[in-house]
TISE-888294 format. One line per 3 residues: number of its first residue (from 1); their letters; for each residue x, y, z of C-alpha. Coordinates in steps of 0.001 Angstrom, whole numbers. Example, Ala and Ser with C-alpha at 12.3 -4.5 7.8 and 13.67 -1.06 7.14 Angstrom:
TISE-888294
1> AS> 12300 -4500 7800 | 13670 -1060 7140
This chain:
TISE-888294
1> LNT> 12700 7303 12319 | 10652 10142 10996 | 12772 11767 8344
4> REI> 11371 13564 5346 | 12673 10829 3041 | 10939 8048 4985
7> RKR> 7652 9965 5209 | 7709 10638 1453 | 8485 6977 690
10> QEL> 5545 5856 2859 | 3279 8392 1173 | 4287 7162 -2303
13> EQL> 3870 3512 -1298 | 389 4257 41 | -520 6007 -3218
16> RHE> 784 3015 -5187 | -1318 627 -3083 | -4421 2732 -3634
19> KIQ> -3904 2855 -7409 | -3281 -884 -7715 | -6330 -1662 -5543
22> ALL> -8457 632 -7737 | -7213 -1136 -10885 | -7999 -4537 -9359
25> KLN> -11493 -3321 -8500 | -12100 -2058 -12051 | -10521 -5038 -13791
28> PTF> -10342 -8276 -11765 | -8116 -9882 -14417 | -5451 -7215 -13884
31> KPP> -2181 -8703 -12653 | -275 -6429 -10295 | 3488 -5993 -10734
34> ADY> 5610 -8946 -9628 | 7133 -7008 -6726 | 3747 -5843 -5388
37> RPP> 2588 -6973 -1963 | -759 -5827 -588 | -496 -3538 2427
40> MIR> -548 -5187 5824 | -3830 -4323 7495 | -3827 -4429 11277
43> LHD> -6882 -6188 12589 | -6177 -4948 16087 | -4360 -2012 17613
46> KVW> -1681 -2185 20214 | -2883 -1634 23741 | -308 -105 26032
C-alpha cells in the first residue's frame, strides 16, 4: 500500500530513528524510549 497516511508514517518513523541515533551518538548513556527498536538495515538487496 502506498497511501498518503502510510508514507507520512514512514517518514515520521525515519525522522524519529535519525534523531534517536543522533542522541545516542552525542550521549552514549542516553536510554532510548522503551518502545524504540532500531531500524532494520538490509545487508543485501533482493535479486529478482
